[in-house]
Biopython code that builds the backbone (N, CA, C, O; Angstrom):
import numpy as np
from Bio.PDB.StructureBuilder import StructureBuilder

atoms = [
    (1, "UNK", "N", (-153.827, -62.640, -7.608)),
    (1, "UNK", "CA", (-152.682, -63.334, -7.047)),
    (1, "UNK", "C", (-151.971, -64.120, -8.132)),
    (1, "UNK", "O", (-152.589, -64.637, -9.063)),
    (2, "UNK", "N", (-150.662, -64.195, -7.989)),
    (2, "UNK", "CA", (-149.846, -65.068, -8.822)),
    (2, "UNK", "C", (-149.656, -66.362, -8.045)),
    (2, "UNK", "O", (-149.202, -66.345, -6.901)),
    (3, "UNK", "N", (-150.003, -67.475, -8.664)),
    (3, "UNK", "CA", (-149.867, -68.775, -8.016)),
    (3, "UNK", "C", (-148.783, -69.571, -8.725)),
    (3, "UNK", "O", (-148.804, -69.710, -9.948)),
    (4, "UNK", "N", (-147.839, -70.093, -7.954)),
    (4, "UNK", "CA", (-146.778, -70.945, -8.484)),
    (4, "UNK", "C", (-146.985, -72.343, -7.916)),
    (4, "UNK", "O", (-147.161, -72.512, -6.709)),
    (5, "UNK", "N", (-146.964, -73.343, -8.793)),
    (5, "UNK", "CA", (-147.261, -74.717, -8.393)),
    (5, "UNK", "C", (-146.004, -75.568, -8.360)),
    (5, "UNK", "O", (-145.053, -75.330, -9.106)),
    (6, "UNK", "N", (-146.015, -76.581, -7.468)),
    (6, "UNK", "CA", (-144.904, -77.526, -7.425)),
    (6, "UNK", "C", (-145.160, -78.659, -8.421)),
    (6, "UNK", "O", (-146.141, -78.620, -9.165)),
    (7, "UNK", "N", (-144.300, -79.650, -8.438)),
    (7, "UNK", "CA", (-144.420, -80.741, -9.424)),
    (7, "UNK", "C", (-145.639, -81.630, -9.184)),
    (7, "UNK", "O", (-146.078, -82.338, -10.090)),
    (8, "UNK", "N", (-146.184, -81.596, -7.969)),
    (8, "UNK", "CA", (-147.401, -82.355, -7.674)),
    (8, "UNK", "C", (-148.657, -81.506, -7.919)),
    (8, "UNK", "O", (-149.766, -81.889, -7.545)),
    (9, "UNK", "N", (-148.457, -80.352, -8.552)),
    (9, "UNK", "CA", (-149.527, -79.408, -8.899)),
    (9, "UNK", "C", (-150.250, -78.852, -7.669)),
    (9, "UNK", "O", (-151.451, -78.584, -7.710)),
    (10, "UNK", "N", (-149.505, -78.685, -6.584)),
    (10, "UNK", "CA", (-150.006, -78.010, -5.387)),
    (10, "UNK", "C", (-149.439, -76.598, -5.376)),
    (10, "UNK", "O", (-148.335, -76.363, -5.867)),
    (11, "UNK", "N", (-150.194, -75.660, -4.817)),
    (11, "UNK", "CA", (-149.718, -74.278, -4.749)),
    (11, "UNK", "C", (-148.493, -74.230, -3.840)),
    (11, "UNK", "O", (-148.576, -74.543, -2.653)),
    (12, "UNK", "N", (-147.367, -73.839, -4.406)),
    (12, "UNK", "CA", (-146.119, -73.735, -3.655)),
    (12, "UNK", "C", (-145.881, -72.309, -3.177)),
    (12, "UNK", "O", (-145.219, -72.092, -2.162)),
    (13, "UNK", "N", (-146.425, -71.329, -3.915)),
    (13, "UNK", "CA", (-146.274, -69.920, -3.542)),
    (13, "UNK", "C", (-147.467, -69.144, -4.067)),
    (13, "UNK", "O", (-147.991, -69.415, -5.148)),
    (14, "UNK", "N", (-147.879, -68.171, -3.270)),
    (14, "UNK", "CA", (-148.978, -67.286, -3.644)),
    (14, "UNK", "C", (-148.494, -65.857, -3.437)),
    (14, "UNK", "O", (-148.162, -65.466, -2.317)),
    (15, "UNK", "N", (-148.453, -65.081, -4.511)),
    (15, "UNK", "CA", (-147.916, -63.723, -4.441)),
    (15, "UNK", "C", (-149.051, -62.736, -4.668)),
    (15, "UNK", "O", (-149.663, -62.712, -5.736)),
    (16, "UNK", "N", (-149.325, -61.925, -3.654)),
    (16, "UNK", "CA", (-150.387, -60.923, -3.737)),
    (16, "UNK", "C", (-149.810, -59.657, -4.351)),
    (16, "UNK", "O", (-148.769, -59.174, -3.904)),
    (17, "UNK", "N", (-150.471, -59.111, -5.372)),
    (17, "UNK", "CA", (-149.947, -57.892, -5.992)),
    (17, "UNK", "C", (-150.055, -56.701, -5.044)),
    (17, "UNK", "O", (-151.108, -56.458, -4.454)),
    (18, "UNK", "N", (-148.977, -55.978, -4.908)),
    (18, "UNK", "CA", (-148.970, -54.760, -4.103)),
    (18, "UNK", "C", (-148.384, -53.632, -4.944)),
    (18, "UNK", "O", (-147.704, -53.877, -5.940)),
    (19, "UNK", "N", (-148.649, -52.423, -4.542)),
    (19, "UNK", "CA", (-148.218, -51.251, -5.297)),
    (19, "UNK", "C", (-146.717, -51.264, -5.536)),
    (19, "UNK", "O", (-145.925, -51.521, -4.630)),
    (20, "UNK", "N", (-146.347, -50.982, -6.778)),
    (20, "UNK", "CA", (-144.953, -50.777, -7.162)),
    (20, "UNK", "C", (-144.077, -52.018, -6.957)),
    (20, "UNK", "O", (-142.927, -51.901, -6.535)),
    (21, "UNK", "N", (-144.618, -53.207, -7.257)),
    (21, "UNK", "CA", (-143.834, -54.435, -7.144)),
    (21, "UNK", "C", (-143.747, -55.130, -8.501)),
    (21, "UNK", "O", (-144.561, -54.896, -9.393)),
    (22, "UNK", "N", (-142.743, -55.986, -8.630)),
    (22, "UNK", "CA", (-142.515, -56.741, -9.855)),
    (22, "UNK", "C", (-142.120, -58.154, -9.454)),
    (22, "UNK", "O", (-141.285, -58.336, -8.568)),
    (23, "UNK", "N", (-142.707, -59.153, -10.095)),
    (23, "UNK", "CA", (-142.397, -60.553, -9.785)),
    (23, "UNK", "C", (-141.683, -61.191, -10.969)),
    (23, "UNK", "O", (-142.147, -61.094, -12.106)),
    (24, "UNK", "N", (-140.561, -61.839, -10.703)),
    (24, "UNK", "CA", (-139.822, -62.611, -11.703)),
    (24, "UNK", "C", (-139.799, -64.058, -11.241)),
    (24, "UNK", "O", (-139.630, -64.329, -10.052)),
    (25, "UNK", "N", (-139.965, -64.984, -12.167)),
    (25, "UNK", "CA", (-139.833, -66.388, -11.819)),
    (25, "UNK", "C", (-139.427, -67.171, -13.062)),
    (25, "UNK", "O", (-139.753, -66.790, -14.187)),
    (26, "UNK", "N", (-138.713, -68.269, -12.842)),
    (26, "UNK", "CA", (-138.253, -69.109, -13.955)),
    (26, "UNK", "C", (-139.414, -69.931, -14.494)),
    (26, "UNK", "O", (-140.244, -70.431, -13.735)),
    (27, "UNK", "N", (-139.461, -70.062, -15.800)),
    (27, "UNK", "CA", (-140.502, -70.854, -16.450)),
    (27, "UNK", "C", (-139.825, -71.913, -17.310)),
    (27, "UNK", "O", (-138.907, -71.620, -18.077)),
    (28, "UNK", "N", (-140.289, -73.133, -17.169)),
    (28, "UNK", "CA", (-139.785, -74.229, -17.996)),
    (28, "UNK", "C", (-140.978, -75.016, -18.523)),
    (28, "UNK", "O", (-142.128, -74.680, -18.238)),
    (29, "UNK", "N", (-140.701, -76.059, -19.287)),
    (29, "UNK", "CA", (-141.794, -76.882, -19.814)),
    (29, "UNK", "C", (-142.499, -77.658, -18.707)),
    (29, "UNK", "O", (-143.584, -78.198, -18.923)),
    (30, "UNK", "N", (-141.888, -77.717, -17.518)),
    (30, "UNK", "CA", (-142.482, -78.451, -16.399)),
    (30, "UNK", "C", (-143.007, -77.535, -15.299)),
    (30, "UNK", "O", (-143.541, -78.025, -14.304)),
    (31, "UNK", "N", (-142.872, -76.238, -15.450)),
    (31, "UNK", "CA", (-143.347, -75.323, -14.406)),
    (31, "UNK", "C", (-144.786, -74.902, -14.690)),
    (31, "UNK", "O", (-145.186, -74.729, -15.841)),
    (32, "UNK", "N", (-145.546, -74.743, -13.622)),
    (32, "UNK", "CA", (-146.942, -74.326, -13.741)),
    (32, "UNK", "C", (-147.163, -73.053, -12.940)),
    (32, "UNK", "O", (-146.641, -72.906, -11.835)),
    (33, "UNK", "N", (-147.942, -72.135, -13.504)),
    (33, "UNK", "CA", (-148.312, -70.928, -12.784)),
    (33, "UNK", "C", (-149.678, -70.470, -13.278)),
    (33, "UNK", "O", (-150.140, -70.882, -14.342)),
    (34, "UNK", "N", (-150.309, -69.619, -12.494)),
    (34, "UNK", "CA", (-151.616, -69.072, -12.860)),
    (34, "UNK", "C", (-151.738, -67.681, -12.257)),
    (34, "UNK", "O", (-151.076, -67.354, -11.272)),
    (35, "UNK", "N", (-152.591, -66.875, -12.860)),
    (35, "UNK", "CA", (-152.879, -65.542, -12.341)),
    (35, "UNK", "C", (-154.382, -65.458, -12.126)),
    (35, "UNK", "O", (-155.163, -65.642, -13.059)),
    (36, "UNK", "N", (-154.783, -65.180, -10.889)),
    (36, "UNK", "CA", (-156.202, -65.058, -10.583)),
    (36, "UNK", "C", (-156.734, -63.700, -11.017)),
    (36, "UNK", "O", (-155.984, -62.727, -11.090)),
    (37, "UNK", "N", (-158.014, -63.639, -11.302)),
    (37, "UNK", "CA", (-158.659, -62.379, -11.668)),
    (37, "UNK", "C", (-158.675, -61.439, -10.467)),
    (37, "UNK", "O", (-158.917, -61.867, -9.339)),
    (38, "UNK", "N", (-158.417, -60.165, -10.714)),
    (38, "UNK", "CA", (-158.481, -59.136, -9.666)),
    (38, "UNK", "C", (-159.667, -58.228, -9.945)),
    (38, "UNK", "O", (-159.817, -57.709, -11.051)),
    (39, "UNK", "N", (-160.495, -58.043, -8.952)),
    (39, "UNK", "CA", (-161.624, -57.128, -9.066)),
    (39, "UNK", "C", (-161.392, -56.006, -8.060)),
    (39, "UNK", "O", (-161.254, -56.255, -6.863)),
    (40, "UNK", "N", (-161.351, -54.773, -8.552)),
    (40, "UNK", "CA", (-161.093, -53.626, -7.689)),
    (40, "UNK", "C", (-161.814, -52.405, -8.240)),
    (40, "UNK", "O", (-161.961, -52.277, -9.455)),
    (41, "UNK", "N", (-162.264, -51.511, -7.376)),
    (41, "UNK", "CA", (-162.938, -50.308, -7.868)),
    (41, "UNK", "C", (-161.968, -49.301, -8.499)),
    (41, "UNK", "O", (-162.394, -48.405, -9.227)),
    (42, "UNK", "N", (-160.683, -49.444, -8.226)),
    (42, "UNK", "CA", (-159.679, -48.531, -8.775)),
    (42, "UNK", "C", (-159.100, -49.098, -10.072)),
    (42, "UNK", "O", (-159.116, -50.309, -10.291)),
    (43, "UNK", "N", (-158.595, -48.222, -10.914)),
    (43, "UNK", "CA", (-157.916, -48.654, -12.133)),
    (43, "UNK", "C", (-156.590, -49.309, -11.783)),
    (43, "UNK", "O", (-155.911, -48.896, -10.843)),
    (44, "UNK", "N", (-156.225, -50.338, -12.550)),
    (44, "UNK", "CA", (-154.948, -51.029, -12.357)),
    (44, "UNK", "C", (-154.222, -51.110, -13.686)),
    (44, "UNK", "O", (-154.843, -51.109, -14.749)),
    (45, "UNK", "N", (-152.921, -51.179, -13.614)),
    (45, "UNK", "CA", (-152.096, -51.398, -14.793)),
    (45, "UNK", "C", (-151.231, -52.625, -14.519)),
    (45, "UNK", "O", (-150.505, -52.675, -13.525)),
    (46, "UNK", "N", (-151.313, -53.597, -15.393)),
    (46, "UNK", "CA", (-150.489, -54.798, -15.270)),
    (46, "UNK", "C", (-149.675, -54.955, -16.543)),
    (46, "UNK", "O", (-150.199, -54.825, -17.649)),
    (47, "UNK", "N", (-148.407, -55.231, -16.378)),
    (47, "UNK", "CA", (-147.506, -55.431, -17.511)),
    (47, "UNK", "C", (-146.924, -56.836, -17.383)),
    (47, "UNK", "O", (-146.423, -57.212, -16.323)),
    (48, "UNK", "N", (-146.990, -57.599, -18.451)),
    (48, "UNK", "CA", (-146.377, -58.928, -18.436)),
    (48, "UNK", "C", (-145.466, -59.060, -19.648)),
    (48, "UNK", "O", (-145.677, -58.420, -20.679)),
    (49, "UNK", "N", (-144.464, -59.891, -19.505)),
    (49, "UNK", "CA", (-143.531, -60.081, -20.603)),
    (49, "UNK", "C", (-142.742, -61.354, -20.414)),
    (49, "UNK", "O", (-142.825, -62.002, -19.371)),
    (50, "UNK", "N", (-141.977, -61.708, -21.428)),
    (50, "UNK", "CA", (-141.183, -62.921, -21.405)),
    (50, "UNK", "C", (-139.786, -62.603, -21.904)),
    (50, "UNK", "O", (-139.603, -61.779, -22.800)),
    (51, "UNK", "N", (-138.811, -63.262, -21.317)),
    (51, "UNK", "CA", (-137.433, -63.153, -21.772)),
    (51, "UNK", "C", (-136.983, -64.551, -22.165)),
    (51, "UNK", "O", (-137.010, -65.462, -21.337)),
    (52, "UNK", "N", (-136.575, -64.733, -23.394)),
    (52, "UNK", "CA", (-136.127, -66.039, -23.877)),
    (52, "UNK", "C", (-134.629, -65.991, -24.136)),
    (52, "UNK", "O", (-134.120, -65.055, -24.753)),
    (53, "UNK", "N", (-133.936, -67.006, -23.660)),
    (53, "UNK", "CA", (-132.502, -67.132, -23.867)),
    (53, "UNK", "C", (-132.243, -68.532, -24.415)),
    (53, "UNK", "O", (-132.953, -69.478, -24.075)),
    (54, "UNK", "N", (-131.250, -68.659, -25.242)),
    (54, "UNK", "CA", (-130.973, -69.976, -25.838)),
    (54, "UNK", "C", (-130.052, -70.790, -25.008)),
    (54, "UNK", "O", (-129.725, -71.918, -25.375)),
]
sb = StructureBuilder()
sb.init_structure("model")
sb.init_model(0)
sb.init_chain("A")
sb.init_seg("    ")
for serial, (resi, resn, name, xyz) in enumerate(atoms, 1):
    if name == "N":
        sb.init_residue(resn, " ", resi, " ")
    sb.init_atom(name, np.array(xyz, "f"), 0.0, 1.0, " ", f" {name:<3s}", serial, name[0])
structure = sb.get_structure()
């Protein structure tokens, strides 16, 4: 799961990975997020990346 936290460090959103989905979210110096470990008998492919703009 992708966990997005609010400013009080409480989980504000929990996104469960499903087939053929992509999650985008804004990241700042004050934003918090985490990714929980996934255990599954099937192979998975996860792609992560960052886009920086000035």
